[in-house]
SERO-766014 format. One record per residue (C-alpha): x, y, z; residue number from 1. Coordinates in Angstrom, 1 decimal. Layout:
// SERO-766014
px; py; pz; num
X; Y; Z; NUM;
...
// end
This chain:
// SERO-766014
px; py; pz; num
267.6; 66.3; 119.9; 1;
271.0; 66.5; 121.4; 2;
274.1; 64.4; 120.0; 3;
273.6; 62.4; 123.7; 4;
270.1; 61.5; 122.5; 5;
271.3; 60.3; 118.9; 6;
274.1; 58.1; 120.4; 7;
271.5; 56.4; 123.2; 8;
269.2; 55.7; 120.3; 9;
268.4; 52.2; 119.7; 10;
265.6; 52.0; 117.4; 11;
263.5; 49.8; 119.7; 12;
261.1; 52.1; 121.1; 13;
258.9; 53.1; 118.1; 14;
259.2; 50.2; 116.1; 15;
261.5; 51.7; 113.3; 16;
264.5; 49.9; 112.4; 17;
267.8; 50.5; 113.9; 18;
270.2; 53.4; 112.1; 19;
273.2; 52.4; 110.2; 20;
275.5; 53.5; 112.9; 21;
273.7; 51.0; 115.1; 22;
274.2; 48.5; 112.6; 23;
277.9; 49.2; 112.2; 24;
278.1; 49.4; 116.4; 25;
276.7; 45.7; 116.1; 26;
279.1; 44.4; 113.6; 27;
276.8; 44.6; 110.7; 28;
278.6; 47.5; 109.2; 29;
279.2; 47.7; 105.3; 30;
282.8; 46.7; 105.8; 31;
281.6; 43.5; 107.1; 32;
279.3; 43.0; 104.5; 33;
281.7; 43.6; 101.7; 34;
284.1; 41.2; 103.8; 35;
281.4; 38.5; 103.2; 36;
281.2; 38.5; 99.9; 37;
279.7; 42.0; 98.8; 38;
281.8; 44.8; 97.2; 39;
282.6; 47.8; 99.1; 40;
279.7; 49.5; 96.9; 41;
277.3; 47.0; 98.0; 42;
278.2; 48.0; 101.6; 43;
277.5; 51.7; 100.6; 44;
274.1; 50.7; 99.4; 45;
274.9; 51.3; 95.8; 46;
274.7; 49.1; 92.7; 47;
277.0; 46.3; 92.3; 48;
277.9; 44.4; 89.1; 49;
280.7; 42.6; 87.5; 50;
282.9; 44.5; 84.9; 51;
281.2; 42.5; 81.8; 52;
277.5; 42.5; 83.4; 53;
275.2; 44.6; 81.4; 54;
273.9; 47.7; 83.1; 55;
270.4; 47.7; 84.4; 56;
267.7; 50.5; 85.0; 57;
268.2; 52.0; 88.0; 58;
266.0; 50.9; 91.2; 59;
263.5; 53.3; 92.8; 60;
265.2; 56.2; 94.8; 61;
264.6; 54.7; 98.2; 62;
265.2; 50.9; 97.0; 63;
268.7; 48.9; 97.1; 64;
270.3; 48.3; 93.7; 65;
270.2; 44.3; 94.4; 66;
266.7; 44.2; 96.2; 67;
264.4; 41.4; 94.3; 68;
261.6; 42.5; 92.3; 69;
258.8; 44.5; 94.2; 70;
256.1; 42.2; 92.5; 71;
257.4; 39.3; 94.8; 72;
258.7; 37.3; 91.8; 73;
262.1; 36.7; 92.4; 74;
263.6; 33.8; 93.9; 75;
263.2; 32.8; 97.3; 76;
260.4; 35.6; 97.4; 77;
258.5; 33.6; 99.4; 78;
260.8; 33.3; 102.5; 79;
262.7; 36.4; 102.1; 80;
261.6; 39.3; 104.6; 81;
260.2; 42.4; 102.8; 82;
263.3; 44.5; 103.9; 83;
266.1; 42.1; 103.3; 84;
268.8; 44.1; 101.5; 85;
271.3; 41.5; 100.1; 86;
270.9; 38.0; 98.6; 87;
272.8; 35.2; 100.0; 88;
275.8; 34.2; 97.8; 89;
278.1; 30.9; 98.2; 90;
281.7; 32.5; 99.1; 91;
283.1; 29.3; 100.1; 92;
287.0; 29.6; 99.0; 93;
288.7; 26.9; 97.2; 94;
291.9; 25.5; 98.5; 95;
293.6; 26.7; 101.8; 96;
295.9; 30.1; 102.6; 97;
299.5; 30.0; 102.7; 98;
302.0; 32.2; 104.3; 99;
301.3; 35.3; 106.0; 100;
299.8; 37.6; 103.3; 101;
301.0; 39.1; 99.8; 102;
303.0; 41.7; 98.5; 103;
301.0; 45.0; 98.0; 104;
301.7; 47.5; 95.5; 105;
298.7; 49.8; 96.7; 106;
301.6; 52.2; 98.4; 107;
304.3; 51.4; 96.0; 108;
306.6; 48.4; 95.3; 109;
310.1; 49.6; 94.7; 110;
313.6; 48.3; 95.6; 111;
316.7; 50.4; 95.3; 112;
320.1; 50.9; 96.0; 113;
319.6; 53.6; 98.5; 114;
317.8; 52.2; 101.6; 115;
315.5; 55.2; 101.9; 116;
314.0; 54.9; 98.3; 117;
312.8; 51.2; 98.7; 118;
309.2; 50.6; 99.4; 119;
308.4; 47.1; 100.0; 120;
305.0; 46.1; 101.9; 121;
302.9; 43.1; 102.5; 122;
299.3; 43.0; 103.2; 123;
299.0; 40.7; 106.1; 124;
295.6; 38.6; 106.4; 125;
293.3; 38.8; 109.4; 126;
294.3; 35.1; 110.7; 127;
297.9; 36.0; 110.8; 128;
298.1; 39.4; 112.3; 129;
298.6; 38.5; 115.9; 130;
301.7; 36.4; 115.4; 131;
303.4; 38.8; 113.2; 132;
306.3; 40.7; 115.0; 133;
308.8; 43.5; 114.0; 134;
312.2; 41.9; 113.3; 135;
310.7; 38.6; 112.0; 136;
312.4; 37.0; 108.8; 137;
310.3; 36.4; 105.9; 138;
310.9; 34.9; 102.0; 139;
309.3; 36.3; 99.0; 140;
309.4; 33.7; 95.8; 141;
310.2; 35.0; 92.3; 142;
308.6; 33.2; 89.7; 143;
312.0; 31.4; 88.7; 144;
312.7; 29.9; 92.2; 145;
314.9; 32.3; 93.6; 146;
313.5; 34.0; 96.9; 147;
313.6; 37.3; 98.6; 148;
315.1; 37.3; 102.1; 149;
313.5; 40.4; 104.4; 150;
312.6; 41.2; 107.4; 151;
309.7; 43.2; 109.1; 152;
310.9; 46.8; 110.2; 153;
307.3; 48.3; 110.6; 154;
303.6; 47.4; 111.3; 155;
300.5; 49.4; 110.5; 156;
296.8; 49.5; 110.6; 157;
295.3; 51.4; 107.9; 158;
291.7; 52.2; 107.1; 159;
290.0; 49.7; 104.7; 160;
287.1; 52.1; 103.7; 161;
287.0; 55.8; 103.3; 162;
285.2; 56.4; 106.8; 163;
286.2; 58.8; 109.8; 164;
286.7; 56.8; 112.8; 165;
287.7; 59.6; 115.0; 166;
284.4; 60.8; 115.9; 167;
282.4; 60.9; 119.1; 168;
279.7; 58.5; 117.8; 169;
282.6; 56.0; 116.6; 170;
284.4; 56.4; 119.9; 171;
281.3; 55.7; 121.8; 172;
279.9; 52.8; 119.8; 173;
283.9; 51.1; 120.2; 174;
283.9; 51.6; 123.9; 175;
280.8; 49.3; 124.4; 176;
282.1; 46.7; 122.2; 177;
284.1; 43.8; 123.5; 178;
285.9; 42.7; 120.4; 179;
287.6; 44.3; 117.3; 180;
286.6; 44.2; 113.8; 181;
289.8; 43.0; 112.0; 182;
288.0; 43.2; 108.7; 183;
287.4; 46.8; 108.9; 184;
291.1; 47.6; 108.6; 185;
294.0; 46.8; 106.8; 186;
297.2; 45.5; 108.3; 187;
300.4; 46.2; 106.1; 188;
304.1; 45.2; 106.9; 189;
307.2; 47.3; 106.0; 190;
309.7; 44.9; 104.8; 191;
313.6; 45.6; 104.6; 192;
315.2; 43.5; 101.7; 193;
318.2; 41.6; 103.0; 194;
319.6; 39.2; 100.1; 195;
318.4; 37.2; 97.5; 196;
318.7; 33.4; 98.2; 197;
319.4; 31.0; 95.5; 198;
320.4; 27.1; 95.1; 199;
323.5; 26.5; 92.9; 200;
323.8; 22.4; 92.6; 201;
323.5; 21.4; 96.2; 202;
324.7; 24.6; 97.7; 203;
322.8; 27.6; 98.5; 204;
323.8; 30.9; 98.0; 205;
323.0; 34.5; 98.7; 206;
323.6; 38.0; 96.6; 207;
322.3; 41.4; 97.1; 208;
319.0; 42.4; 96.4; 209;
318.7; 43.2; 92.7; 210;
315.3; 42.3; 91.9; 211;
311.8; 43.4; 92.8; 212;
309.2; 40.7; 93.8; 213;
306.0; 40.4; 91.8; 214;
302.7; 42.1; 93.1; 215;
300.5; 39.9; 95.0; 216;
303.5; 37.5; 95.6; 217;
302.9; 35.3; 98.8; 218;
305.0; 36.3; 101.8; 219;
305.9; 33.2; 103.9; 220;
307.7; 33.2; 107.4; 221;
311.1; 32.0; 106.7; 222;
311.3; 28.4; 108.4; 223;
314.4; 26.8; 106.8; 224;
317.4; 26.5; 108.5; 225;
319.8; 26.8; 105.5; 226;
317.4; 29.6; 104.0; 227;
317.6; 31.6; 107.1; 228;
321.6; 31.0; 107.6; 229;
322.3; 31.6; 103.9; 230;
320.0; 35.1; 103.8; 231;
321.8; 36.2; 107.2; 232;
325.2; 35.0; 105.9; 233;
325.8; 32.9; 109.2; 234;
328.4; 30.2; 108.7; 235;
327.3; 26.7; 109.3; 236;
330.7; 25.9; 111.5; 237;
332.5; 28.2; 113.8; 238;
332.1; 28.9; 117.5; 239;
329.0; 28.6; 119.0; 240;
327.4; 32.0; 120.6; 241;
323.6; 31.5; 120.8; 242;
320.4; 30.8; 119.3; 243;
318.9; 33.2; 116.5; 244;
315.9; 34.9; 117.8; 245;
313.3; 37.8; 117.3; 246;
311.9; 39.7; 120.2; 247;
313.2; 37.6; 122.9; 248;
311.9; 34.1; 121.2; 249;
313.9; 31.9; 119.3; 250;
313.3; 31.4; 115.5; 251;
311.8; 28.1; 114.8; 252;
312.2; 26.1; 111.9; 253;
311.0; 22.7; 110.6; 254;
314.3; 20.9; 110.8; 255;
315.5; 19.0; 114.0; 256;
316.5; 20.9; 116.3; 257;
314.1; 23.4; 115.1; 258;
316.3; 26.4; 116.4; 259;
319.1; 28.1; 114.5; 260;
322.4; 28.0; 115.9; 261;
324.7; 31.1; 115.4; 262;
328.3; 30.4; 115.0; 263;
331.4; 32.6; 114.4; 264;
334.0; 31.9; 111.6; 265;
336.7; 30.3; 112.9; 266;
339.0; 29.0; 109.9; 267;
341.2; 30.3; 107.2; 268;
338.5; 29.4; 104.1; 269;
337.2; 32.8; 104.0; 270;
339.7; 35.2; 105.6; 271;
341.2; 34.9; 109.0; 272;
339.5; 33.3; 112.1; 273;
337.5; 35.9; 113.7; 274;
338.8; 35.3; 117.4; 275;
342.2; 36.8; 116.0; 276;
340.3; 40.0; 114.8; 277;
338.9; 40.5; 118.5; 278;
335.8; 40.1; 120.6; 279;
333.9; 42.2; 123.0; 280;
331.3; 41.3; 125.2; 281;
329.4; 44.4; 126.6; 282;
326.5; 44.1; 129.3; 283;
325.4; 45.3; 132.5; 284;
325.4; 43.7; 136.1; 285;
322.9; 40.9; 136.0; 286;
322.9; 40.8; 132.1; 287;
324.7; 37.4; 132.1; 288;
327.7; 38.2; 130.3; 289;
330.3; 36.2; 132.6; 290;
327.7; 33.1; 131.9; 291;
327.9; 34.2; 128.2; 292;
331.8; 34.4; 128.1; 293;
332.4; 31.2; 129.6; 294;
330.1; 29.4; 127.2; 295;
332.1; 31.0; 124.4; 296;
335.5; 30.5; 125.8; 297;
334.6; 26.8; 126.3; 298;
334.2; 26.6; 122.7; 299;
337.7; 27.6; 122.0; 300;
339.1; 25.0; 124.3; 301;
337.4; 22.0; 122.5; 302;
339.9; 19.1; 121.7; 303;
338.7; 19.2; 118.1; 304;
339.3; 23.0; 117.4; 305;
343.0; 23.5; 116.0; 306;
344.7; 26.4; 114.0; 307;
347.4; 26.0; 111.3; 308;
350.7; 27.5; 112.3; 309;
353.4; 29.0; 109.8; 310;
355.6; 25.9; 110.3; 311;
352.7; 23.5; 109.0; 312;
351.9; 22.2; 112.6; 313;
348.3; 22.2; 114.0; 314;
348.0; 23.7; 117.1; 315;
345.0; 24.1; 119.6; 316;
344.4; 27.4; 121.3; 317;
345.5; 28.7; 124.6; 318;
343.5; 31.0; 126.8; 319;
344.8; 33.3; 129.3; 320;
341.8; 35.1; 131.1; 321;
342.3; 37.5; 133.8; 322;
339.7; 37.3; 136.5; 323;
338.6; 40.1; 138.9; 324;
335.9; 38.0; 140.7; 325;
337.2; 34.7; 140.9; 326;
334.7; 33.0; 138.7; 327;
336.6; 31.6; 135.7; 328;
338.6; 28.9; 137.6; 329;
335.2; 27.2; 137.7; 330;
335.6; 26.3; 134.3; 331;
337.7; 23.4; 135.4; 332;
334.5; 21.7; 137.2; 333;
331.3; 20.2; 135.7; 334;
328.0; 22.3; 136.0; 335;
326.0; 20.0; 138.4; 336;
322.7; 21.5; 137.2; 337;
323.7; 20.4; 133.4; 338;
321.3; 17.4; 133.0; 339;
321.7; 14.6; 130.6; 340;
318.9; 15.6; 128.4; 341;
320.3; 18.9; 127.9; 342;
323.8; 17.8; 127.6; 343;
322.6; 15.6; 124.7; 344;
321.2; 18.2; 123.0; 345;
324.3; 20.0; 123.1; 346;
326.2; 17.1; 121.7; 347;
323.4; 17.0; 118.9; 348;
324.4; 20.7; 118.1; 349;
328.0; 20.1; 118.4; 350;
328.6; 22.5; 121.3; 351;
331.4; 21.7; 123.7; 352;
330.4; 21.4; 127.5; 353;
331.6; 20.1; 130.6; 354;
334.6; 21.2; 132.6; 355;
338.0; 21.6; 131.2; 356;
340.3; 19.4; 133.2; 357;
343.3; 21.5; 131.8; 358;
342.6; 24.6; 134.0; 359;
345.3; 26.2; 136.1; 360;
344.9; 29.3; 138.6; 361;
347.7; 31.3; 138.4; 362;
347.9; 33.1; 141.4; 363;
349.8; 36.5; 141.9; 364;
351.4; 36.4; 145.5; 365;
351.2; 39.9; 146.9; 366;
352.2; 40.8; 150.4; 367;
349.2; 40.7; 153.0; 368;
346.9; 39.1; 150.7; 369;
345.7; 35.4; 150.6; 370;
344.0; 33.8; 147.8; 371;
340.7; 31.7; 149.3; 372;
340.2; 29.7; 145.8; 373;
337.1; 28.0; 147.5; 374;
334.9; 27.8; 144.3; 375;
336.8; 25.7; 142.2; 376;
339.1; 22.4; 142.3; 377;
341.5; 23.7; 139.4; 378;
345.2; 23.6; 140.4; 379;
346.8; 26.5; 141.6; 380;
350.5; 28.1; 141.0; 381;
351.9; 31.2; 142.6; 382;
353.7; 33.5; 140.9; 383;
355.4; 37.1; 141.4; 384;
356.1; 39.9; 139.2; 385;
359.7; 40.5; 138.9; 386;
360.8; 44.0; 138.9; 387;
362.7; 43.2; 135.7; 388;
359.6; 43.6; 133.6; 389;
360.0; 47.5; 134.4; 390;
362.9; 47.4; 132.0; 391;
360.7; 46.7; 128.9; 392;
357.2; 48.3; 130.7; 393;
358.6; 51.2; 132.7; 394;
354.8; 52.4; 132.9; 395;
354.4; 49.5; 135.7; 396;
356.2; 51.9; 138.2; 397;
355.3; 55.2; 136.6; 398;
352.0; 55.8; 138.7; 399;
349.5; 58.1; 137.0; 400;
351.1; 61.6; 137.1; 401;
354.0; 61.7; 135.2; 402;
353.9; 64.3; 132.3; 403;
355.8; 64.4; 129.1; 404;
359.1; 65.6; 130.5; 405;
359.2; 63.5; 133.7; 406;
358.5; 60.1; 131.6; 407;
361.7; 60.3; 129.7; 408;
363.6; 60.9; 132.9; 409;
361.9; 57.8; 134.5; 410;
363.3; 55.8; 131.4; 411;
366.8; 57.1; 131.9; 412;
366.9; 56.2; 135.5; 413;
365.6; 52.7; 134.9; 414;
368.0; 52.2; 132.1; 415;
370.9; 53.0; 134.2; 416;
369.8; 51.1; 137.3; 417;
369.4; 47.8; 135.2; 418;
372.8; 48.7; 133.6; 419;
374.2; 48.7; 136.9; 420;
372.4; 45.5; 138.5; 421;
371.3; 43.6; 135.5; 422;
367.9; 41.6; 135.2; 423;
368.3; 40.2; 138.9; 424;
367.6; 44.0; 139.9; 425;
364.8; 44.4; 142.5; 426;
362.4; 47.0; 143.2; 427;
363.6; 47.5; 146.7; 428;
367.1; 48.3; 145.2; 429;
365.8; 50.5; 142.8; 430;
364.5; 52.7; 145.6; 431;
367.9; 52.7; 147.1; 432;
369.0; 53.6; 144.1; 433;
367.3; 56.8; 143.6; 434;
368.2; 57.7; 147.2; 435;
371.7; 58.3; 146.2; 436;
372.2; 62.1; 146.3; 437;
375.2; 61.7; 144.1; 438;
373.3; 60.3; 141.1; 439;
370.6; 63.2; 141.5; 440;
373.5; 65.8; 141.2; 441;
375.3; 64.1; 138.7; 442;
372.3; 64.1; 136.3; 443;
371.4; 67.6; 137.3; 444;
374.8; 69.1; 136.7; 445;
374.8; 67.0; 133.3; 446;
371.8; 68.3; 132.1; 447;
370.0; 65.4; 131.8; 448;
367.7; 65.6; 134.5; 449;
366.3; 68.7; 136.5; 450;
366.7; 67.9; 140.1; 451;
362.9; 68.8; 140.6; 452;
361.8; 66.4; 137.7; 453;
364.2; 63.9; 139.6; 454;
362.4; 64.3; 142.9; 455;
358.9; 64.2; 141.0; 456;
359.9; 60.7; 139.7; 457;
361.2; 59.5; 142.9; 458;
357.9; 60.3; 144.6; 459;
356.0; 58.6; 141.9; 460;
358.1; 55.4; 141.9; 461;
357.3; 55.4; 145.9; 462;
353.9; 55.6; 145.4; 463;
353.6; 52.3; 143.7; 464;
352.0; 49.9; 146.5; 465;
354.4; 47.5; 148.6; 466;
354.7; 44.2; 148.0; 467;
353.4; 43.8; 144.2; 468;
357.2; 43.2; 143.1; 469;
359.6; 40.1; 144.0; 470;
357.4; 38.4; 146.4; 471;
358.5; 34.8; 147.5; 472;
356.9; 32.9; 144.5; 473;
358.4; 31.8; 141.0; 474;
358.8; 34.9; 138.7; 475;
355.8; 34.7; 136.0; 476;
358.8; 35.1; 133.5; 477;
359.9; 31.4; 134.2; 478;
356.4; 30.0; 133.9; 479;
355.8; 30.6; 130.2; 480;
355.1; 26.9; 129.5; 481;
352.5; 27.2; 132.6; 482;
351.0; 30.4; 131.5; 483;
350.5; 29.4; 127.6; 484;
349.6; 25.7; 127.3; 485;
348.1; 24.5; 123.8; 486;
344.5; 23.7; 124.9; 487;
344.9; 24.9; 128.5; 488;
343.1; 27.5; 130.3; 489;
345.3; 29.7; 132.7; 490;
343.4; 32.2; 134.9; 491;
344.8; 34.9; 136.8; 492;
342.5; 35.7; 139.8; 493;
343.1; 39.3; 141.3; 494;
339.9; 39.1; 143.5; 495;
342.1; 38.9; 146.5; 496;
344.4; 41.6; 146.0; 497;
343.8; 44.8; 148.2; 498;
344.3; 47.5; 146.0; 499;
343.1; 48.5; 142.5; 500;
346.6; 49.7; 141.7; 501;
348.1; 46.4; 142.7; 502;
345.4; 44.7; 140.5; 503;
346.2; 47.0; 137.5; 504;
349.8; 46.1; 137.7; 505;
349.6; 42.5; 137.9; 506;
347.4; 42.3; 135.2; 507;
349.2; 44.7; 132.8; 508;
352.2; 43.2; 133.7; 509;
351.2; 39.5; 132.8; 510;
349.2; 40.6; 129.5; 511;
352.1; 43.0; 128.6; 512;
354.5; 39.9; 128.8; 513;
352.2; 38.2; 126.5; 514;
352.0; 40.7; 123.7; 515;
355.6; 41.7; 123.8; 516;
356.3; 38.2; 122.9; 517;
353.8; 37.7; 120.7; 518;
354.7; 40.8; 118.5; 519;
358.7; 40.4; 119.0; 520;
360.8; 39.0; 116.3; 521;
363.2; 37.7; 119.2; 522;
360.8; 36.9; 121.8; 523;
362.0; 35.5; 125.2; 524;
359.4; 32.6; 125.3; 525;
359.2; 30.6; 122.0; 526;
356.4; 29.0; 123.7; 527;
354.3; 32.2; 123.7; 528;
355.4; 33.0; 120.2; 529;
354.4; 29.8; 118.6; 530;
351.0; 29.1; 120.5; 531;
347.7; 30.4; 119.2; 532;
346.8; 32.5; 122.2; 533;
343.3; 34.3; 123.3; 534;
343.7; 36.8; 125.9; 535;
340.5; 37.4; 127.9; 536;
340.4; 40.6; 130.1; 537;
337.3; 41.1; 132.4; 538;
336.4; 44.7; 133.3; 539;
338.4; 45.7; 130.5; 540;
337.6; 49.5; 130.9; 541;
339.9; 49.5; 134.0; 542;
342.9; 48.4; 132.0; 543;
342.4; 49.8; 128.5; 544;
340.9; 53.3; 129.0; 545;
342.0; 56.4; 127.0; 546;
343.5; 58.9; 129.5; 547;
345.8; 62.1; 129.3; 548;
348.9; 60.9; 131.4; 549;
351.8; 59.2; 129.5; 550;
351.4; 55.7; 131.1; 551;
347.9; 55.2; 130.0; 552;
348.8; 56.2; 126.5; 553;
351.9; 53.6; 126.3; 554;
349.5; 50.9; 127.6; 555;
346.7; 51.7; 124.9; 556;
349.6; 52.1; 122.2; 557;
350.5; 48.7; 123.2; 558;
347.3; 46.8; 123.2; 559;
346.4; 48.9; 120.0; 560;
349.4; 47.2; 118.2; 561;
348.5; 44.0; 119.5; 562;
345.2; 44.3; 118.1; 563;
346.4; 45.2; 114.8; 564;
348.8; 42.4; 114.5; 565;
346.4; 39.7; 115.9; 566;
345.5; 38.3; 112.9; 567;
349.2; 37.6; 111.8; 568;
350.5; 36.6; 115.1; 569;
347.4; 34.4; 116.1; 570;
346.8; 36.5; 118.9; 571;
343.1; 37.3; 119.9; 572;
341.7; 39.8; 122.5; 573;
338.5; 38.8; 124.4; 574;
337.4; 42.0; 126.4; 575;
334.5; 41.8; 128.7; 576;
333.1; 45.0; 130.1; 577;
330.1; 46.9; 131.7; 578;
331.4; 50.4; 130.6; 579;
332.3; 49.8; 126.8; 580;
332.3; 53.6; 126.4; 581;
335.4; 53.9; 128.7; 582;
337.6; 51.3; 126.5; 583;
340.2; 53.4; 124.4; 584;
338.9; 54.0; 120.8; 585;
341.9; 53.1; 119.1; 586;
341.7; 49.5; 120.7; 587;
337.9; 49.3; 120.2; 588;
338.3; 50.4; 116.5; 589;
339.9; 46.7; 116.1; 590;
337.1; 44.9; 117.2; 591;
335.4; 42.8; 114.9; 592;
332.7; 40.9; 116.7; 593;
330.5; 42.5; 119.4; 594;
328.3; 40.8; 121.6; 595;
326.0; 43.0; 123.5; 596;
323.7; 41.9; 126.4; 597;
321.5; 44.3; 128.3; 598;
322.8; 47.8; 128.9; 599;
321.1; 50.3; 130.7; 600;
323.3; 53.5; 130.0; 601;
322.6; 55.5; 126.7; 602;
326.3; 56.3; 126.6; 603;
327.5; 52.7; 126.6; 604;
324.8; 51.6; 124.3; 605;
325.6; 54.4; 121.7; 606;
329.5; 53.5; 122.2; 607;
329.2; 49.9; 120.8; 608;
328.0; 51.2; 117.6; 609;
325.3; 48.6; 116.7; 610;
322.6; 49.4; 114.2; 611;
319.7; 51.5; 115.5; 612;
316.9; 48.9; 115.2; 613;
318.7; 46.5; 117.4; 614;
320.6; 49.6; 119.6; 615;
316.7; 50.3; 120.7; 616;
316.0; 46.7; 122.2; 617;
319.4; 46.9; 124.5; 618;
317.7; 48.2; 127.4; 619;
314.6; 45.8; 127.1; 620;
316.8; 42.3; 126.9; 621;
316.3; 39.9; 129.5; 622;
319.3; 37.7; 131.0; 623;
320.9; 36.0; 128.4; 624;
319.4; 37.7; 125.5; 625;
322.2; 39.3; 123.3; 626;
322.7; 41.4; 120.1; 627;
325.9; 40.2; 117.8; 628;
327.4; 42.7; 115.3; 629;
330.0; 40.9; 113.5; 630;
330.1; 42.5; 110.0; 631;
332.6; 40.1; 108.6; 632;
330.6; 37.2; 109.7; 633;
326.7; 38.0; 109.2; 634;
324.3; 40.2; 109.3; 635;
323.6; 42.0; 112.9; 636;
321.1; 39.8; 114.6; 637;
319.4; 39.3; 118.0; 638;
320.4; 35.7; 119.6; 639;
319.6; 34.0; 123.2; 640;
322.5; 32.2; 124.8; 641;
322.4; 28.8; 126.5; 642;
319.6; 28.8; 129.6; 643;
322.6; 26.6; 131.2; 644;
326.2; 27.3; 131.7; 645;
328.3; 24.6; 129.8; 646;
330.7; 24.7; 132.9; 647;
330.3; 25.5; 136.5; 648;
329.0; 28.8; 137.2; 649;
327.8; 30.0; 140.6; 650;
// end
């Protein structure tokens, strides 16, 4: 007989009973029998007894151990078929199940200081297996009422009985079935302990995992808002970013609202507000990073949000946002798609929404460029970059090719020029100044600037795009009270500027002005110095990239120092980029809060340095899904942002 003959055999042709293999294929396996009340030994056809039951004489060789007496005197003998192998027992359970399963000790039960030495597993019961997902948050009680907060890091099917399911017979039988016998397998979840949560008076607290749960302890899905926030160290108050989620689905609780809001610390109760420890929003095209950024920035502009100053005052935040796509001035307007029901929900959760009236578009005036500004109703104020800023920021006119010898020569020329012309000196006058052959000869003969170096500097300065400096508008240095307003949003659009070099000069000039006054002990503007300030920079990789040339090094050095001093000076950087790997490492290291949306580039994902279990999800996240890694605020988590923008967003 061939294997094919055996696998096709059904036992129907000659009156013989079906084989054991047939019984298993039809759902009557020994495992099913055991799951219905018989022991594994019963299922195998062996003797079954409780530990305290007396041993009995062995049955005949071919008779089951629990068969009724052969003389037909057993109970129900008249009703039971002669070949019945098992007696019926009442196996109705008492009470009802609670939780997802229980802590299992079969593969070890251990918590340790080293993560790789920890072994914590839960057996998940059949009815709960479909709802279990990687990343879900669970709670395990201790006998004294404390609870272990943990999350699922692995899921595994394991064999319930010693059998080989990798055989031709098993595979062929299984391929002919429409269902899957869950009872034939164990379903085990690997758990990562995150903290121990406990009550202290009316307050809930957390501490590091220092206890092992008891074997058989019931494992429950975390469903209490307070326990989840405590377990993850999420503050109750602060700047709203989104709702806690797992696998793209919001975490639900028994509270109202049922979602868990995620907020970033924004007061001095437990250290400095994290806005002054800087934020990075990274996401690819279409990931929703502008939508998310608008929602976050709107929270900082809430009228109830203030910060204590050194002189005892409370001041609202000023936000200056550099805008390469002309999108952020729309924050002046309400979102017409925000219906009343959604608005009421935002109000219940304490989320600021609606257009921000105090929004001004500070538009750089550049020759041969017109700002359309058709997408918003915010006030517009034009400004120009005065060449006098080059006195403190020589890299504005350095171009991109000066080396370590040429850059000092530029400094010498600028210093001499401003000594002669004062702060009123213009870019046009500086070009004429460099055309003076007597100046070139003097500096060469004195040994201060070689003539070849002089010519190289002159070429670089003339390479600056025309029409950027000293245009017919008010200098930005005279608009400090418009640029920085407590509770105000100033948007600097650069979409209308013809060249990337012009955009770079405008952004770095205005941002450099803000940083210099914030860090200076003798600021040109007391308004800038004395106002809490958040500087938002979209496409940050274009302005804060690491490079070999001197100019880029000077820019990065300035913003690195700004990032380091931000806490003390109440200065926050809010960097938005689709290429986080290009942001200078010295600046990146100062960023505490990273908001990561969908990124498809492996180098970009690697650069944001988030935990590997979350990094693997980043390429698969839908629009609005994000990972937040803020070590001084909470455990790294997955969030879903608001489905609607709280302000206008076209």
